[in-house]
N, C-alpha and C positions, 0 to 999 in steps of 0.2 A: 092198363096194359100197353106196352110199347107196340106201336103199329109196325107191321112187316112191310118194308119198302120194296123188297125184292127177294124172290126165292127161285133158285135154279131147280129144274126137274132133275132127279137123280136116277142113276141106274139101280137095278135091284140089288146090286152087290154093295151099295153104299147106303148110309143113313145119317141123319143129323143127330148128334148126341144129346141135344137139348132142344126144347120147344120154346116158342115165344112166351108162353105162360110161365114156365119155370124161370126164364131169364127175368121177366117182369117182377116175379115174386122175389127172387134173390137180390135184385138191384132196386127194389122199391124205395123211392124217396132219394135215391142217390143222384139221379139225373133229371134235368128238366124234360118232361115227356115230349113237349112240342119241338124239341131240338134233337130228338133221337131218331135215327134211321136204323132199323133192324134188318139185316140182310142174311140170307142163307145161300151159300155158294159152294161150287164144286171145283173151282179153279185150282186151289192149292192141293186139294186131295188128289186130283188127277195128276198133277205135276209131281207130287211127292211119291205117290204109289209107283209111278213109272221109274223113278230114280231110287227108290228104297230109302228116301230121306225122311227125317222127322216131319210130321204134319201139323201145321197150325190148326188148332181146334176152335179156339174162340179168341177174338181180339176186340178191344175197345179202343176207339180213337177219337180224338177231338181235332177239329180243324176250323180255324177262323183267321181270315186275312182281311183286314180292313181295306175297304175300297179307297182308291186314291184317283187322282186325275189320270193315272196311267193304267187303271184297271180296264181290261177289255169289256165292252158292253155285254158280250156273251156270258161273262162270269156273272153279271148282274141278273141276266135272264135265267141262268141256271141256279140262282140264289147261292153262289159260291161266296158271296161277301157276308153271309149270315153265319153265326156260330152253329156248328153241327157236331153232334156226337154220333158215331156209328158203332154199332155192335155187329160184328160179323161172325157167323157160325159156319164152319167148314164141314162138309160131309166127310165121313170116315168109313173105312171098311166095316161091314156088319160084324165081322169076326171079333172086333175089338170095341164095338159100340157100347155094350153094357159096362165093360170095365172103365172105359173113358168117361162115361156118364157118372159113374161113382166117383172117379178122381175129380171131376169138375165140381161135383157137389161137396166133396170132403175138403178139397184144398184150393181149387182154382177160384171159386166164387168168393171165399174169404179174402184171397189175395187181390182179386179184382176190387172188392169193396174197400180194402185197405188202400189200394192205389188210387181209386176214385176219391177217397177221403183226402189223400195227399194232394189231389188236383182240384179240390173243391172251389178254389178261387180263380181257376183258369177260364171258366165260362165268361165270354164277353171280351176276353183279351186276345190279342193277335198272337197266335201260337199254333203249334201242332204237337200233339202228344199221342202216344201209342203204347198199348200194353197187350201182350199176347201170351196165351198158354199154348204150348207146343207139345204134342205127344211124341215121345221118343221111344220107339218100339224096342230098341237095343237095351235101354235101361228100364223099360216097362214103367215109365212114369212121365210126369209133365215137367217141362222146363219153362222158364218165364223170361220174357224179354220186354224191355221198354225203352222208349226214346222220348225226348222232349226237346222241341226246337222253339226258340223265341224269335 
C-alpha cells in the first residue's frame, strides 16, 4: 500500500473521493512504492469552489532533476534530486462525492493506468510529467489533462 505523506484536515462539507487503499489497489504494480508520495489536499477544492471552476480531483505526477554542480544543497537535503512520483487527491463537496467516486473507478483509474503504462520508462530519467482528472460540474463529468517536460 502506498504510504500517505500528507493529509489536510477537511471541513464537514468536503470529503476525499477515494482512500489510500483504493488507490493502492487500482495502481498496484504500476509505480515503485518506495518513490510514491500520496497526498490528500484541500487547496484546489477551496480555490475551485470559491470561483465555481472545475475541480482537480486526482493527479499523478513524476519529478526528477539530476543534481549538478549548480544544484542548491537544500535540494539535496529535501531529496529533490531523487525520482519521485506523487499522487494527489483533492477534497470535493460532499454533494458530489459519491458520483465522482464512481467516475474515478469507472473511467479515471483506467486512464491513469494507461497513462502510467505510457510513462513506464520515465522513472530515473530527468523529466517532469503530470496527469490529472478534473471534475467539471457543468458537463457533469471528468476532463483529463497531461503535461510532459524533458
